[in-house]
mmCIF file of the C-alpha atoms, coordinates in Angstrom:
data_MODEL
# 
_entry.id   MODEL 
# 
loop_
_atom_site.group_PDB 
_atom_site.id 
_atom_site.type_symbol 
_atom_site.label_atom_id 
_atom_site.label_alt_id 
_atom_site.label_comp_id 
_atom_site.label_asym_id 
_atom_site.label_entity_id 
_atom_site.label_seq_id 
_atom_site.pdbx_PDB_ins_code 
_atom_site.Cartn_x 
_atom_site.Cartn_y 
_atom_site.Cartn_z 
_atom_site.occupancy 
_atom_site.B_iso_or_equiv 
_atom_site.pdbx_formal_charge 
_atom_site.auth_seq_id 
_atom_site.auth_comp_id 
_atom_site.auth_asym_id 
_atom_site.auth_atom_id 
_atom_site.pdbx_PDB_model_num 
ATOM 1   C CA . UNK A 1 1   ? -13.276 -18.252 76.852 1.00 0.00 ? 1   UNK A CA 1 
ATOM 2   C CA . UNK A 1 2   ? -15.911 -20.490 79.339 1.00 0.00 ? 2   UNK A CA 1 
ATOM 3   C CA . UNK A 1 3   ? -18.797 -18.248 77.873 1.00 0.00 ? 3   UNK A CA 1 
ATOM 4   C CA . UNK A 1 4   ? -18.211 -19.451 74.101 1.00 0.00 ? 4   UNK A CA 1 
ATOM 5   C CA . UNK A 1 5   ? -17.822 -22.977 75.536 1.00 0.00 ? 5   UNK A CA 1 
ATOM 6   C CA . UNK A 1 6   ? -21.296 -22.998 77.101 1.00 0.00 ? 6   UNK A CA 1 
ATOM 7   C CA . UNK A 1 7   ? -22.673 -21.025 74.107 1.00 0.00 ? 7   UNK A CA 1 
ATOM 8   C CA . UNK A 1 8   ? -21.289 -23.740 71.707 1.00 0.00 ? 8   UNK A CA 1 
ATOM 9   C CA . UNK A 1 9   ? -22.706 -26.496 73.907 1.00 0.00 ? 9   UNK A CA 1 
ATOM 10  C CA . UNK A 1 10  ? -26.244 -24.683 73.941 1.00 0.00 ? 10  UNK A CA 1 
ATOM 11  C CA . UNK A 1 11  ? -26.482 -24.546 70.390 1.00 0.00 ? 11  UNK A CA 1 
ATOM 12  C CA . UNK A 1 12  ? -25.086 -28.172 69.942 1.00 0.00 ? 12  UNK A CA 1 
ATOM 13  C CA . UNK A 1 13  ? -27.758 -29.164 72.278 1.00 0.00 ? 13  UNK A CA 1 
ATOM 14  C CA . UNK A 1 14  ? -30.645 -27.190 70.419 1.00 0.00 ? 14  UNK A CA 1 
ATOM 15  C CA . UNK A 1 15  ? -29.703 -29.046 67.072 1.00 0.00 ? 15  UNK A CA 1 
ATOM 16  C CA . UNK A 1 16  ? -29.515 -32.615 68.526 1.00 0.00 ? 16  UNK A CA 1 
ATOM 17  C CA . UNK A 1 17  ? -33.280 -31.612 69.923 1.00 0.00 ? 17  UNK A CA 1 
ATOM 18  C CA . UNK A 1 18  ? -34.242 -30.502 66.691 1.00 0.00 ? 18  UNK A CA 1 
ATOM 19  C CA . UNK A 1 19  ? -33.068 -33.303 64.856 1.00 0.00 ? 19  UNK A CA 1 
ATOM 20  C CA . UNK A 1 20  ? -35.055 -35.875 67.065 1.00 0.00 ? 20  UNK A CA 1 
ATOM 21  C CA . UNK A 1 21  ? -38.324 -34.010 66.812 1.00 0.00 ? 21  UNK A CA 1 
ATOM 22  C CA . UNK A 1 22  ? -40.750 -34.887 65.950 1.00 0.00 ? 22  UNK A CA 1 
ATOM 23  C CA . UNK A 1 23  ? -40.154 -38.881 66.325 1.00 0.00 ? 23  UNK A CA 1 
ATOM 24  C CA . UNK A 1 24  ? -43.561 -39.742 65.015 1.00 0.00 ? 24  UNK A CA 1 
ATOM 25  C CA . UNK A 1 25  ? -46.444 -38.075 63.118 1.00 0.00 ? 25  UNK A CA 1 
ATOM 26  C CA . UNK A 1 26  ? -48.679 -35.487 65.164 1.00 0.00 ? 26  UNK A CA 1 
ATOM 27  C CA . UNK A 1 27  ? -52.229 -35.070 65.412 1.00 0.00 ? 27  UNK A CA 1 
ATOM 28  C CA . UNK A 1 28  ? -53.663 -31.677 65.593 1.00 0.00 ? 28  UNK A CA 1 
ATOM 29  C CA . UNK A 1 29  ? -56.830 -29.868 65.105 1.00 0.00 ? 29  UNK A CA 1 
ATOM 30  C CA . UNK A 1 30  ? -55.802 -26.751 62.695 1.00 0.00 ? 30  UNK A CA 1 
ATOM 31  C CA . UNK A 1 31  ? -57.838 -23.727 63.517 1.00 0.00 ? 31  UNK A CA 1 
ATOM 32  C CA . UNK A 1 32  ? -58.240 -23.003 59.730 1.00 0.00 ? 32  UNK A CA 1 
ATOM 33  C CA . UNK A 1 33  ? -56.716 -24.478 56.885 1.00 0.00 ? 33  UNK A CA 1 
ATOM 34  C CA . UNK A 1 34  ? -54.420 -22.067 54.971 1.00 0.00 ? 34  UNK A CA 1 
ATOM 35  C CA . UNK A 1 35  ? -50.634 -22.677 55.475 1.00 0.00 ? 35  UNK A CA 1 
ATOM 36  C CA . UNK A 1 36  ? -51.481 -26.387 56.284 1.00 0.00 ? 36  UNK A CA 1 
ATOM 37  C CA . UNK A 1 37  ? -53.155 -27.841 53.351 1.00 0.00 ? 37  UNK A CA 1 
ATOM 38  C CA . UNK A 1 38  ? -49.419 -28.552 52.036 1.00 0.00 ? 38  UNK A CA 1 
ATOM 39  C CA . UNK A 1 39  ? -48.550 -30.295 55.063 1.00 0.00 ? 39  UNK A CA 1 
ATOM 40  C CA . UNK A 1 40  ? -51.393 -32.481 54.832 1.00 0.00 ? 40  UNK A CA 1 
ATOM 41  C CA . UNK A 1 41  ? -50.760 -33.566 51.534 1.00 0.00 ? 41  UNK A CA 1 
ATOM 42  C CA . UNK A 1 42  ? -47.228 -34.411 52.131 1.00 0.00 ? 42  UNK A CA 1 
ATOM 43  C CA . UNK A 1 43  ? -48.421 -36.515 54.814 1.00 0.00 ? 43  UNK A CA 1 
ATOM 44  C CA . UNK A 1 44  ? -46.764 -34.450 57.808 1.00 0.00 ? 44  UNK A CA 1 
ATOM 45  C CA . UNK A 1 45  ? -49.759 -33.822 59.483 1.00 0.00 ? 45  UNK A CA 1 
ATOM 46  C CA . UNK A 1 46  ? -53.071 -35.726 59.718 1.00 0.00 ? 46  UNK A CA 1 
ATOM 47  C CA . UNK A 1 47  ? -56.000 -33.814 59.253 1.00 0.00 ? 47  UNK A CA 1 
ATOM 48  C CA . UNK A 1 48  ? -58.843 -34.802 62.213 1.00 0.00 ? 48  UNK A CA 1 
ATOM 49  C CA . UNK A 1 49  ? -61.130 -31.929 61.219 1.00 0.00 ? 49  UNK A CA 1 
ATOM 50  C CA . UNK A 1 50  ? -61.425 -28.281 60.562 1.00 0.00 ? 50  UNK A CA 1 
ATOM 51  C CA . UNK A 1 51  ? -62.613 -25.870 63.110 1.00 0.00 ? 51  UNK A CA 1 
ATOM 52  C CA . UNK A 1 52  ? -65.434 -24.456 60.800 1.00 0.00 ? 52  UNK A CA 1 
ATOM 53  C CA . UNK A 1 53  ? -68.817 -25.764 60.298 1.00 0.00 ? 53  UNK A CA 1 
ATOM 54  C CA . UNK A 1 54  ? -68.223 -26.670 56.861 1.00 0.00 ? 54  UNK A CA 1 
ATOM 55  C CA . UNK A 1 55  ? -65.689 -29.429 56.072 1.00 0.00 ? 55  UNK A CA 1 
ATOM 56  C CA . UNK A 1 56  ? -62.667 -28.915 53.778 1.00 0.00 ? 56  UNK A CA 1 
ATOM 57  C CA . UNK A 1 57  ? -63.801 -30.205 50.140 1.00 0.00 ? 57  UNK A CA 1 
ATOM 58  C CA . UNK A 1 58  ? -60.276 -29.231 48.356 1.00 0.00 ? 58  UNK A CA 1 
ATOM 59  C CA . UNK A 1 59  ? -57.656 -29.853 47.825 1.00 0.00 ? 59  UNK A CA 1 
ATOM 60  C CA . UNK A 1 60  ? -58.632 -32.906 49.845 1.00 0.00 ? 60  UNK A CA 1 
ATOM 61  C CA . UNK A 1 61  ? -61.692 -34.256 52.284 1.00 0.00 ? 61  UNK A CA 1 
ATOM 62  C CA . UNK A 1 62  ? -61.339 -33.237 56.004 1.00 0.00 ? 62  UNK A CA 1 
ATOM 63  C CA . UNK A 1 63  ? -64.866 -33.210 57.966 1.00 0.00 ? 63  UNK A CA 1 
ATOM 64  C CA . UNK A 1 64  ? -65.612 -30.730 59.993 1.00 0.00 ? 64  UNK A CA 1 
ATOM 65  C CA . UNK A 1 65  ? -64.805 -30.758 63.850 1.00 0.00 ? 65  UNK A CA 1 
ATOM 66  C CA . UNK A 1 66  ? -68.458 -31.259 64.576 1.00 0.00 ? 66  UNK A CA 1 
ATOM 67  C CA . UNK A 1 67  ? -68.669 -33.953 62.226 1.00 0.00 ? 67  UNK A CA 1 
ATOM 68  C CA . UNK A 1 68  ? -65.543 -35.454 63.613 1.00 0.00 ? 68  UNK A CA 1 
ATOM 69  C CA . UNK A 1 69  ? -67.367 -35.325 67.104 1.00 0.00 ? 69  UNK A CA 1 
ATOM 70  C CA . UNK A 1 70  ? -65.981 -32.213 68.513 1.00 0.00 ? 70  UNK A CA 1 
ATOM 71  C CA . UNK A 1 71  ? -68.462 -29.733 69.759 1.00 0.00 ? 71  UNK A CA 1 
ATOM 72  C CA . UNK A 1 72  ? -66.265 -26.840 68.199 1.00 0.00 ? 72  UNK A CA 1 
ATOM 73  C CA . UNK A 1 73  ? -66.563 -23.914 65.801 1.00 0.00 ? 73  UNK A CA 1 
ATOM 74  C CA . UNK A 1 74  ? -64.178 -21.269 64.931 1.00 0.00 ? 74  UNK A CA 1 
ATOM 75  C CA . UNK A 1 75  ? -64.211 -19.645 61.512 1.00 0.00 ? 75  UNK A CA 1 
ATOM 76  C CA . UNK A 1 76  ? -60.936 -17.497 60.356 1.00 0.00 ? 76  UNK A CA 1 
ATOM 77  C CA . UNK A 1 77  ? -62.150 -14.773 57.748 1.00 0.00 ? 77  UNK A CA 1 
ATOM 78  C CA . UNK A 1 78  ? -60.344 -12.008 55.835 1.00 0.00 ? 78  UNK A CA 1 
ATOM 79  C CA . UNK A 1 79  ? -61.156 -9.001  54.357 1.00 0.00 ? 79  UNK A CA 1 
ATOM 80  C CA . UNK A 1 80  ? -60.365 -5.209  53.697 1.00 0.00 ? 80  UNK A CA 1 
ATOM 81  C CA . UNK A 1 81  ? -61.374 -2.834  56.246 1.00 0.00 ? 81  UNK A CA 1 
ATOM 82  C CA . UNK A 1 82  ? -61.685 1.173   55.343 1.00 0.00 ? 82  UNK A CA 1 
ATOM 83  C CA . UNK A 1 83  ? -61.527 3.934   57.585 1.00 0.00 ? 83  UNK A CA 1 
ATOM 84  C CA . UNK A 1 84  ? -65.231 5.033   58.949 1.00 0.00 ? 84  UNK A CA 1 
ATOM 85  C CA . UNK A 1 85  ? -65.178 8.093   56.757 1.00 0.00 ? 85  UNK A CA 1 
ATOM 86  C CA . UNK A 1 86  ? -64.568 6.371   53.664 1.00 0.00 ? 86  UNK A CA 1 
ATOM 87  C CA . UNK A 1 87  ? -66.839 7.559   50.629 1.00 0.00 ? 87  UNK A CA 1 
ATOM 88  C CA . UNK A 1 88  ? -69.292 5.158   49.764 1.00 0.00 ? 88  UNK A CA 1 
ATOM 89  C CA . UNK A 1 89  ? -68.207 5.154   45.986 1.00 0.00 ? 89  UNK A CA 1 
ATOM 90  C CA . UNK A 1 90  ? -64.468 4.220   46.835 1.00 0.00 ? 90  UNK A CA 1 
ATOM 91  C CA . UNK A 1 91  ? -65.763 1.606   48.844 1.00 0.00 ? 91  UNK A CA 1 
ATOM 92  C CA . UNK A 1 92  ? -67.890 0.141   46.177 1.00 0.00 ? 92  UNK A CA 1 
ATOM 93  C CA . UNK A 1 93  ? -65.169 0.485   44.305 1.00 0.00 ? 93  UNK A CA 1 
ATOM 94  C CA . UNK A 1 94  ? -62.872 -1.330  46.094 1.00 0.00 ? 94  UNK A CA 1 
ATOM 95  C CA . UNK A 1 95  ? -65.492 -4.343  46.766 1.00 0.00 ? 95  UNK A CA 1 
ATOM 96  C CA . UNK A 1 96  ? -65.920 -4.569  42.954 1.00 0.00 ? 96  UNK A CA 1 
ATOM 97  C CA . UNK A 1 97  ? -62.523 -4.726  42.589 1.00 0.00 ? 97  UNK A CA 1 
ATOM 98  C CA . UNK A 1 98  ? -61.909 -7.634  45.039 1.00 0.00 ? 98  UNK A CA 1 
ATOM 99  C CA . UNK A 1 99  ? -65.209 -9.612  44.069 1.00 0.00 ? 99  UNK A CA 1 
ATOM 100 C CA . UNK A 1 100 ? -63.558 -9.161  40.346 1.00 0.00 ? 100 UNK A CA 1 
ATOM 101 C CA . UNK A 1 101 ? -60.068 -10.729 41.441 1.00 0.00 ? 101 UNK A CA 1 
ATOM 102 C CA . UNK A 1 102 ? -61.608 -13.181 43.493 1.00 0.00 ? 102 UNK A CA 1 
ATOM 103 C CA . UNK A 1 103 ? -63.921 -14.517 40.937 1.00 0.00 ? 103 UNK A CA 1 
ATOM 104 C CA . UNK A 1 104 ? -60.894 -14.920 38.457 1.00 0.00 ? 104 UNK A CA 1 
ATOM 105 C CA . UNK A 1 105 ? -59.846 -18.461 37.932 1.00 0.00 ? 105 UNK A CA 1 
ATOM 106 C CA . UNK A 1 106 ? -56.387 -18.222 38.607 1.00 0.00 ? 106 UNK A CA 1 
ATOM 107 C CA . UNK A 1 107 ? -56.727 -16.685 42.217 1.00 0.00 ? 107 UNK A CA 1 
ATOM 108 C CA . UNK A 1 108 ? -59.951 -19.220 42.402 1.00 0.00 ? 108 UNK A CA 1 
ATOM 109 C CA . UNK A 1 109 ? -57.740 -22.482 41.982 1.00 0.00 ? 109 UNK A CA 1 
ATOM 110 C CA . UNK A 1 110 ? -54.530 -20.998 44.091 1.00 0.00 ? 110 UNK A CA 1 
ATOM 111 C CA . UNK A 1 111 ? -57.272 -20.634 47.020 1.00 0.00 ? 111 UNK A CA 1 
ATOM 112 C CA . UNK A 1 112 ? -58.646 -23.990 46.662 1.00 0.00 ? 112 UNK A CA 1 
ATOM 113 C CA . UNK A 1 113 ? -54.997 -25.756 46.695 1.00 0.00 ? 113 UNK A CA 1 
ATOM 114 C CA . UNK A 1 114 ? -54.846 -24.347 49.891 1.00 0.00 ? 114 UNK A CA 1 
ATOM 115 C CA . UNK A 1 115 ? -58.245 -25.221 51.295 1.00 0.00 ? 115 UNK A CA 1 
ATOM 116 C CA . UNK A 1 116 ? -59.896 -21.890 51.066 1.00 0.00 ? 116 UNK A CA 1 
ATOM 117 C CA . UNK A 1 117 ? -63.317 -21.378 49.898 1.00 0.00 ? 117 UNK A CA 1 
ATOM 118 C CA . UNK A 1 118 ? -63.807 -18.093 49.189 1.00 0.00 ? 118 UNK A CA 1 
ATOM 119 C CA . UNK A 1 119 ? -67.282 -16.235 49.796 1.00 0.00 ? 119 UNK A CA 1 
ATOM 120 C CA . UNK A 1 120 ? -68.371 -12.810 48.122 1.00 0.00 ? 120 UNK A CA 1 
ATOM 121 C CA . UNK A 1 121 ? -71.006 -11.392 50.627 1.00 0.00 ? 121 UNK A CA 1 
ATOM 122 C CA . UNK A 1 122 ? -72.527 -7.978  50.568 1.00 0.00 ? 122 UNK A CA 1 
ATOM 123 C CA . UNK A 1 123 ? -70.711 -4.969  52.289 1.00 0.00 ? 123 UNK A CA 1 
ATOM 124 C CA . UNK A 1 124 ? -73.503 -5.015  54.966 1.00 0.00 ? 124 UNK A CA 1 
ATOM 125 C CA . UNK A 1 125 ? -73.371 -8.688  55.380 1.00 0.00 ? 125 UNK A CA 1 
ATOM 126 C CA . UNK A 1 126 ? -69.837 -8.399  55.797 1.00 0.00 ? 126 UNK A CA 1 
ATOM 127 C CA . UNK A 1 127 ? -70.446 -5.666  58.284 1.00 0.00 ? 127 UNK A CA 1 
ATOM 128 C CA . UNK A 1 128 ? -72.802 -7.709  60.578 1.00 0.00 ? 128 UNK A CA 1 
ATOM 129 C CA . UNK A 1 129 ? -70.460 -10.697 60.616 1.00 0.00 ? 129 UNK A CA 1 
ATOM 130 C CA . UNK A 1 130 ? -67.404 -8.553  61.652 1.00 0.00 ? 130 UNK A CA 1 
ATOM 131 C CA . UNK A 1 131 ? -69.357 -7.027  64.210 1.00 0.00 ? 131 UNK A CA 1 
ATOM 132 C CA . UNK A 1 132 ? -71.008 -10.218 65.602 1.00 0.00 ? 132 UNK A CA 1 
ATOM 133 C CA . UNK A 1 133 ? -67.567 -12.140 65.244 1.00 0.00 ? 133 UNK A CA 1 
ATOM 134 C CA . UNK A 1 134 ? -65.616 -9.153  67.458 1.00 0.00 ? 134 UNK A CA 1 
ATOM 135 C CA . UNK A 1 135 ? -68.624 -9.636  69.914 1.00 0.00 ? 135 UNK A CA 1 
ATOM 136 C CA . UNK A 1 136 ? -67.704 -13.453 70.478 1.00 0.00 ? 136 UNK A CA 1 
ATOM 137 C CA . UNK A 1 137 ? -64.212 -13.198 70.480 1.00 0.00 ? 137 UNK A CA 1 
ATOM 138 C CA . UNK A 1 138 ? -64.503 -10.195 72.488 1.00 0.00 ? 138 UNK A CA 1 
ATOM 139 C CA . UNK A 1 139 ? -66.197 -12.967 75.388 1.00 0.00 ? 139 UNK A CA 1 
ATOM 140 C CA . UNK A 1 140 ? -63.719 -15.139 75.082 1.00 0.00 ? 140 UNK A CA 1 
ATOM 141 C CA . UNK A 1 141 ? -60.612 -12.435 75.291 1.00 0.00 ? 141 UNK A CA 1 
ATOM 142 C CA . UNK A 1 142 ? -61.921 -10.816 78.524 1.00 0.00 ? 142 UNK A CA 1 
ATOM 143 C CA . UNK A 1 143 ? -62.685 -14.139 80.248 1.00 0.00 ? 143 UNK A CA 1 
ATOM 144 C CA . UNK A 1 144 ? -59.070 -14.930 79.559 1.00 0.00 ? 144 UNK A CA 1 
ATOM 145 C CA . UNK A 1 145 ? -57.565 -11.590 81.223 1.00 0.00 ? 145 UNK A CA 1 
ATOM 146 C CA . UNK A 1 146 ? -55.428 -11.249 77.942 1.00 0.00 ? 146 UNK A CA 1 
ATOM 147 C CA . UNK A 1 147 ? -54.095 -7.667  77.568 1.00 0.00 ? 147 UNK A CA 1 
ATOM 148 C CA . UNK A 1 148 ? -52.514 -5.897  74.393 1.00 0.00 ? 148 UNK A CA 1 
ATOM 149 C CA . UNK A 1 149 ? -49.056 -4.651  75.471 1.00 0.00 ? 149 UNK A CA 1 
# 
């Protein structure tokens, strides 16, 4: 009985705390825009800057962090990766198919609605970008002492 009473008090306390949070608008720097544009448009978040070198242009104007006075550059990227021994013809077919989908007007509009600006790059350029970004982020991960569990 005592356990049930303690559990009920904990649940009620958590619900009470959630009801009052946040009491005022939060100001944050978002490391990338997907998932936040809706919150920004609904005025639940104030966008001070985006972490990329280029500002967000759509669905609203948000300066880059550097334009806002913060020396910061972090890009989120999305791409398809295939096993190393995938035949080149299959990789080219996948790349061509992805380009066609991204170029479609329906998907392009959906990307703009969430603040994404898709870029089509060659396979070699994407490979070089992934390797460089892995090297850049690897320095940070090693310096932090973080370990995968």
